C-alpha positions in Angstrom: 7.8 118.0 125.5 12.0 117.8 125.1 12.2 120.2 127.7 11.2 117.5 130.1 14.2 116.2 129.8 16.1 118.8 131.5 13.9 118.9 134.4 13.9 115.3 134.8 16.8 114.2 133.4 17.6 110.7 132.5 19.3 108.6 135.3 22.1 106.4 133.7 24.9 104.4 135.8 28.7 105.2 135.7 29.5 102.5 133.2 26.6 103.5 130.8 28.5 107.1 131.1 31.8 105.9 130.3 30.8 104.3 127.2 28.8 107.1 126.0 32.5 108.4 125.7 33.5 106.7 123.0 30.9 107.3 120.7 31.1 110.8 121.4 35.0 110.8 120.4 34.0 108.7 117.3 31.4 111.5 116.3 33.7 114.3 116.8 37.0 113.0 115.2 35.3 112.2 112.0 33.6 115.7 111.8 37.4 117.4 112.6 39.1 114.9 110.6 36.4 115.3 107.8 37.0 119.0 108.0 40.8 119.7 108.3 41.8 116.4 106.0 43.5 117.5 102.8 42.7 114.4 100.3 39.5 112.6 101.2 41.4 108.9 100.4 43.5 109.9 103.6 39.9 110.0 105.7 40.1 106.7 107.5 43.4 106.4 108.0 43.7 109.8 110.0 40.3 109.2 111.6 41.5 105.7 113.3 44.4 107.3 113.8 42.8 110.7 115.5 40.0 108.0 117.7 43.2 106.3 118.8 44.8 108.8 120.5 41.6 110.5 121.8 40.8 107.1 123.6 44.3 106.7 124.7 44.6 110.1 125.9 41.4 110.0 128.5 42.4 106.3 129.8 45.5 107.8 130.7 44.1 111.0 132.4 41.5 108.5 134.1 44.5 106.8 135.8 46.4 110.4 136.3 43.0 112.1 137.9 42.6 108.4 139.9 46.6 108.0 141.3 46.0 111.9 142.4 42.7 111.4 143.9 43.6 108.3 145.4 47.1 108.7 147.1 47.2 112.7 147.1 47.5 113.2 151.2 
């Protein structure tokens, strides 16, 4: 039954795809920091810093690629 999703994928709008990046970054960041942090008391602060780093990095990459796509000859 779940294999039907590979043959008939669920269509989502472009804006919905962009909104799904934030939960993906949150999940990856939490797992990564949970493995890498030395003391568990540091986890929330390190997690928030990593989440902000990933979000701003993706936004900067998006702007850079948009500028290249729009203004490249």
